[in-house]
Phi, psi and omega in degrees: 000139177230127175265124179289166174300320180297318177296315178299314179298320178301313179297318180296320175298311181299318178298322175295318176293324176298319181296331183258000187301137007264012183298148177268135182232138179290158179295323180294319178294318180295317181298313182295322182298329181251005179066037181251154174296133184303317181298318179293321179297323180293320178297317180294317177301321177298314179298316180294325175293315179299331178277001180066030179261336184230143175246150179239152177226140177268165173105187184300319179265018181290173177148213185231150175210164176294140180281340175227169176298151182297341180278352182247011178235127181268159174297325178301317180301316181298313180300318181296321183303323186256334186242353183086205183306149183286334182219126175226156175241106182052043175082006179243152173296146182306320182288351179267000180272154171203147185220167180238167176066222183298340185261011185304329185271356182302327176304320177299321178294317182296317178296321175297318181296319179297318177300321179293318179298310182299324185294341177262301190294327179274347180270339184263118175277165176302319179302314180291324179291323179290327183270340186081005180266077185282158175304148183310312184301324179286314177301320180297323178298324180286340179270350181295145179304133176080000182300325183266355181273136178290151175221000000 
């Protein structure tokens, strides 16, 4: 799995909104809080708004806020809103792949990999990511031997 810069920025913006929920925050304040270019933050906020994860308000007190409580929005939802599906194989969904011969079982592996990614990113809410109080199953993964080592 690879998280794009856009995906990472979206999660950082969403976490900032979660920390301030239900307060409305301007795009410029959100961008500044995370050290992001304001225009890029605005584009990401537009994606999050279209995905109904963020609501916007105009005017002097205008800005953005989460459309639902941070406990009800998963990190996976935020990533999908800006980057699309969590797992693809050459631009196709894992279940859309097919192979012959020795590679015939690869679609099952790709689907399993997607399920593993979903089981983490869809299980962790913005509230949990902000607090660091991850579900036990997710926290245990970070404690596994070699989890923090590059490969």
